[in-house]
C-alpha positions as CSV (number, residue, x, y, z in Angstrom):
1,M,-17.4,-3.9,15.5
2,K,-16.6,-2.0,18.7
3,Y,-17.0,1.6,17.5
4,T,-19.7,1.2,14.9
5,W,-22.1,3.8,16.4
6,L,-19.3,6.3,16.8
7,V,-18.0,5.7,13.2
8,E,-21.5,6.2,11.8
9,K,-21.8,9.6,13.6
10,Y,-18.3,10.5,12.3
11,L,-19.1,9.6,8.7
12,E,-22.4,11.5,8.9
13,G,-20.6,14.6,10.2
14,E,-22.4,14.6,13.5
15,L,-19.1,14.8,15.6
16,Q,-18.0,18.3,16.4
17,G,-15.3,20.1,18.3
18,K,-13.4,18.2,20.9
19,E,-15.4,15.0,20.3
20,L,-14.3,15.1,16.6
21,A,-10.7,15.9,17.4
22,D,-10.5,13.0,20.0
23,F,-12.0,10.5,17.6
24,E,-9.6,11.5,14.7
25,L,-6.7,11.1,17.2
26,L,-8.0,7.6,18.1
27,I,-8.0,6.8,14.3
28,L,-4.3,7.7,14.1
29,K,-3.4,5.7,17.3
30,D,-5.4,2.5,16.8
31,P,-5.2,0.7,13.4
32,S,-8.2,-1.4,14.2
33,V,-10.3,1.8,14.5
34,A,-8.9,3.1,11.2
35,E,-9.8,-0.3,9.6
36,E,-13.4,-0.1,11.0
37,V,-13.8,3.4,9.6
38,E,-12.7,2.4,6.2
39,T,-14.8,-0.8,6.2
40,I,-18.0,1.1,7.1
41,R,-17.1,3.8,4.6
42,K,-16.8,1.2,1.8
43,L,-20.0,-0.5,3.0
44,N,-22.0,2.8,2.9
45,A,-20.6,3.6,-0.6
46,F,-21.6,0.1,-1.8
47,C,-25.2,0.5,-0.5
48,F,-25.5,3.9,-2.1
49,E,-24.3,2.5,-5.4
50,Q,-26.7,-0.5,-5.3
51,H,-29.6,1.8,-4.4
52,R,-28.7,4.0,-7.4
53,K,-28.6,1.0,-9.7
54,L,-31.9,-0.3,-8.3
55,K,-33.6,3.1,-8.9
56,G,-32.3,3.1,-12.5
57,N,-33.8,-0.3,-13.2
58,I,-37.4,0.5,-12.0
59,G,-39.9,0.2,-14.8
60,L,-37.8,-2.0,-17.1
61,N,-40.1,-5.1,-16.4
62,V,-43.7,-4.5,-15.9
63,H,-44.4,-8.1,-14.9
64,F,-42.0,-10.7,-13.5
65,N,-43.6,-13.3,-15.8
66,D,-42.5,-11.4,-18.9
67,A,-41.8,-14.6,-20.9
68,E,-40.2,-12.7,-23.7
69,H,-37.2,-11.8,-21.7
70,V,-36.9,-15.0,-19.7
71,P,-34.3,-17.5,-21.1
72,V,-35.7,-20.9,-22.1
73,T,-34.4,-23.8,-20.0
74,D,-33.4,-25.8,-23.1
75,D,-31.3,-22.9,-24.5
76,L,-29.5,-22.6,-21.2
77,T,-28.8,-26.4,-21.2
78,T,-27.4,-26.2,-24.7
79,D,-25.2,-23.3,-23.8
80,M,-23.8,-25.1,-20.8
81,D,-23.1,-28.2,-22.8
82,S,-21.1,-26.2,-25.3
83,L,-18.8,-25.2,-22.5
84,K,-17.8,-28.7,-21.5
85,I,-14.3,-29.9,-22.2
86,R,-14.2,-32.7,-24.7
87,R,-11.9,-35.7,-24.2
88,I,-9.7,-36.5,-27.1
89,S,-11.2,-39.6,-28.8
90,D,-9.1,-42.8,-28.7
91,S,-9.1,-43.2,-32.4
92,A,-6.7,-45.1,-34.6
93,A,-5.3,-41.8,-36.0
94,Y,-4.7,-40.5,-32.5
95,R,-2.8,-43.8,-31.5
96,D,-0.7,-43.6,-34.7
97,L,0.2,-40.0,-33.9
98,M,1.3,-40.9,-30.4
99,R,3.5,-43.8,-31.8
100,K,5.3,-41.3,-34.1
101,I,5.9,-38.9,-31.2
102,R,7.4,-41.6,-29.0
103,K,9.6,-42.8,-31.9
104,T,10.9,-39.3,-32.5
105,F,11.8,-38.9,-28.8
106,A,13.6,-42.2,-28.8
107,E,15.7,-41.3,-31.8
108,A,16.6,-38.0,-30.3
109,S,17.7,-39.5,-26.9
110,P,21.5,-39.9,-26.4
111,S,23.1,-43.2,-25.8
112,K,24.2,-44.2,-22.3
113,R,27.9,-43.3,-23.0
114,Q,26.9,-40.0,-24.4
115,A,24.6,-39.4,-21.5
116,K,27.4,-40.0,-19.0
117,M,29.7,-37.6,-20.9
118,L,26.9,-35.0,-20.9
119,I,26.4,-35.4,-17.1
120,L,30.2,-35.0,-16.5
121,A,30.3,-31.9,-18.7
122,K,27.3,-30.4,-16.9
123,H,28.9,-31.2,-13.5
124,N,32.2,-29.4,-14.5
125,F,30.2,-26.5,-15.9
126,W,28.2,-26.0,-12.7
127,L,31.3,-26.4,-10.6
128,T,33.1,-23.7,-12.5
129,A,30.0,-21.5,-12.4
130,A,29.6,-21.9,-8.7
131,S,33.3,-21.0,-8.1
132,F,32.9,-17.9,-10.2
133,A,29.7,-16.9,-8.4
134,L,31.4,-17.3,-5.0
135,I,34.4,-15.2,-6.1
136,L,32.0,-12.5,-7.5
137,A,29.9,-12.5,-4.3
138,L,32.9,-12.2,-2.1
139,S,34.2,-9.3,-4.2
140,I,30.9,-7.5,-4.1
141,F,30.6,-8.0,-0.3
142,V,34.1,-6.6,0.3
143,L,33.5,-3.6,-2.0
144,S,30.1,-2.9,-0.5
145,R,31.6,-2.9,3.0
146,G,34.4,-0.7,2.0
147,L,32.6,1.7,-0.3
148,R,29.1,1.9,1.3
149,N,28.3,5.6,1.3
150,P,24.7,6.1,0.2
151,N,23.3,9.4,-1.0
152,P,21.0,10.7,1.7
153,L,18.7,12.4,-0.9
154,A,18.3,9.1,-2.7
155,V,17.5,7.3,0.5
156,Y,14.9,10.0,1.3
157,Q,13.2,9.6,-2.1
158,Q,13.1,5.8,-1.6
159,F,11.4,5.9,1.8
160,F,9.4,9.2,1.9
161,Q,5.6,8.6,1.7
162,P,3.2,11.2,2.9
163,Y,0.7,10.0,5.5
164,S,-2.7,9.4,3.8
165,P,-5.5,11.6,5.1
166,E,-8.2,9.3,3.8
167,L,-9.1,7.9,7.2
168,T,-9.5,11.4,8.7
169,I,-11.8,12.9,6.0
170,R,-15.6,12.2,6.2
171,S,-17.3,10.9,3.2
172,N,-19.7,13.9,3.0
173,D,-18.7,17.4,2.1
174,V,-16.8,19.2,4.8
175,S,-17.7,22.6,6.1
176,G,-15.7,25.5,4.8
177,S,-15.6,27.0,8.2
178,D,-13.6,24.2,9.6
179,E,-10.0,24.9,8.7
180,Y,-8.6,21.6,9.7
181,L,-11.0,19.4,7.6
182,S,-10.7,21.8,4.7
183,G,-6.9,21.7,5.0
184,L,-7.1,17.9,4.8
185,Q,-9.0,18.1,1.6
186,E,-6.4,20.4,0.1
187,Y,-3.7,18.2,1.4
188,R,-5.3,15.1,-0.2
189,N,-5.5,17.0,-3.5
190,A,-1.7,17.9,-3.2
191,N,-2.5,21.6,-2.8
192,Y,0.0,22.0,-0.1
193,I,0.2,25.8,0.0
194,A,-3.5,26.1,0.5
195,A,-3.4,23.2,3.1
196,L,-0.6,24.9,5.0
197,D,-2.6,28.2,5.3
198,L,-5.6,26.3,6.6
199,F,-3.6,24.3,9.1
200,N,-1.9,27.4,10.4
201,A,-5.4,29.1,10.8
202,H,-6.7,26.0,12.7
203,I,-3.6,26.0,15.0
204,S,-4.1,29.6,15.9
205,R,-7.7,28.7,17.0
206,D,-7.1,25.2,18.4
207,P,-3.4,24.6,19.2
208,G,-4.2,21.4,21.2
209,N,-5.2,19.3,18.1
210,L,-2.1,17.2,17.6
211,P,-2.8,15.5,14.2
212,V,-2.8,18.9,12.5
213,Y,0.9,19.3,13.3
214,L,1.7,16.0,11.6
215,F,-0.1,17.0,8.4
216,R,1.3,20.5,8.6
217,G,4.9,19.1,8.9
218,I,4.4,16.8,5.9
219,A,3.0,19.6,3.8
220,L,6.1,21.7,4.7
221,M,8.2,18.7,3.5
222,E,6.4,18.6,0.2
223,L,7.1,22.3,-0.1
224,G,10.8,21.8,0.6
225,D,10.8,23.7,4.0
226,F,12.4,20.9,6.1
227,S,13.6,23.0,9.0
228,Q,10.0,24.3,9.6
229,A,8.8,20.7,9.2
230,L,11.1,19.6,12.1
231,N,9.6,22.4,14.3
232,S,6.1,21.1,13.5
233,F,7.0,17.5,14.3
234,E,8.5,18.6,17.7
235,Q,5.0,19.5,18.8
236,L,4.1,15.8,18.8
237,H,6.4,14.8,21.7
238,S,3.5,14.9,24.3
239,D,1.9,11.8,22.7
240,A,3.8,8.6,22.3
241,I,2.0,7.3,19.2
242,M,2.0,10.7,17.4
243,D,5.6,11.2,18.4
244,E,6.6,8.0,16.7
245,Y,5.2,9.4,13.4
246,G,6.8,12.7,14.0
247,R,10.3,11.2,14.6
248,W,10.1,9.0,11.5
249,Y,9.4,12.0,9.3
250,S,12.0,14.0,11.3
251,G,14.6,11.4,10.4
252,L,13.7,11.8,6.7
253,C,14.0,15.6,7.1
254,Y,17.5,15.2,8.4
255,L,18.4,13.1,5.3
256,Q,17.2,16.0,3.1
257,L,19.1,18.5,5.1
258,D,22.3,16.3,4.6
259,R,22.6,15.5,8.3
260,P,22.7,11.7,8.2
261,G,24.2,11.4,11.7
262,E,21.1,12.8,13.3
263,A,18.9,10.8,11.0
264,K,20.6,7.5,11.9
265,K,20.2,8.3,15.6
266,I,16.4,8.7,15.2
267,F,16.1,5.5,13.1
268,R,18.1,3.5,15.7
269,D,15.8,4.7,18.4
270,L,12.8,3.7,16.3
271,V,14.3,0.2,15.8
272,R,14.9,-0.2,19.6
273,Q,11.3,0.8,20.3
274,K,10.0,-2.0,18.0
275,G,7.0,0.1,17.0
276,Y,5.2,0.6,13.7
277,F,8.2,2.2,12.0
278,A,10.8,-0.2,13.2
279,P,11.0,-2.3,10.0
280,Q,11.3,0.9,7.8
281,A,13.9,2.3,10.1
282,R,15.9,-0.9,10.0
283,S,15.8,-0.9,6.2
284,V,17.1,2.6,6.1
285,L,20.0,1.8,8.5
286,R,21.0,-1.2,6.3
287,L,21.9,1.3,3.5
288,F,24.4,3.1,5.7
């Protein structure tokens, strides 16, 4: 892993100030770094859990040769044999049963003439069904082309998903003096009013930290203030990657503000750029 040493410092809370802000921006820009952070976070959590379980088991067995608690080999063999799948025996009763089953199927089978009539009837049925399905599909296509007028609010509800802060929050407790990290904790817990206050306090102290504007804008969207959210996303224009996130959420804001024309323009630009949000933007445009 390329950034293992830096990720470890990040998860241990050893990164501070500009070094911390730069690394969190790298997490947002590079999915491989985000994946590495999450992998090491999960590995650390697994190791802690195994250590906890190991400590809880100390003293259960005084000696490894405690025969009272060791399964006997013969008992294990018997248990494994009981799990084997048994083959149906080739007995006379079994052969008689199979003859009766074959006889029943033979009596139930139609004659050749009946079979031909059934095939012809089935052919006519599927021909009729196919014709009906074709007419129905053409009707739906014509109606959808002529009446396509989606509700922007419904489209917003279908595609809006707040950006997860999980990859930008360290596993240990954050310091209450750091408004940005504390704001991310409140954001993760859906306490958007508290998160917004902390983000604003952080911006007044460090206006150059771009990720805070992304989370601030999404918090404003959750609180229904879409105009202010647009203003927050505009601060991301100086960085190409962050700006792509900001424009995606800006397009969703315009849908909520019932300004679909401006929303479609943003989504078309995202499709042309062929970036991360191109597939989502293309899906939105198909509804208009």
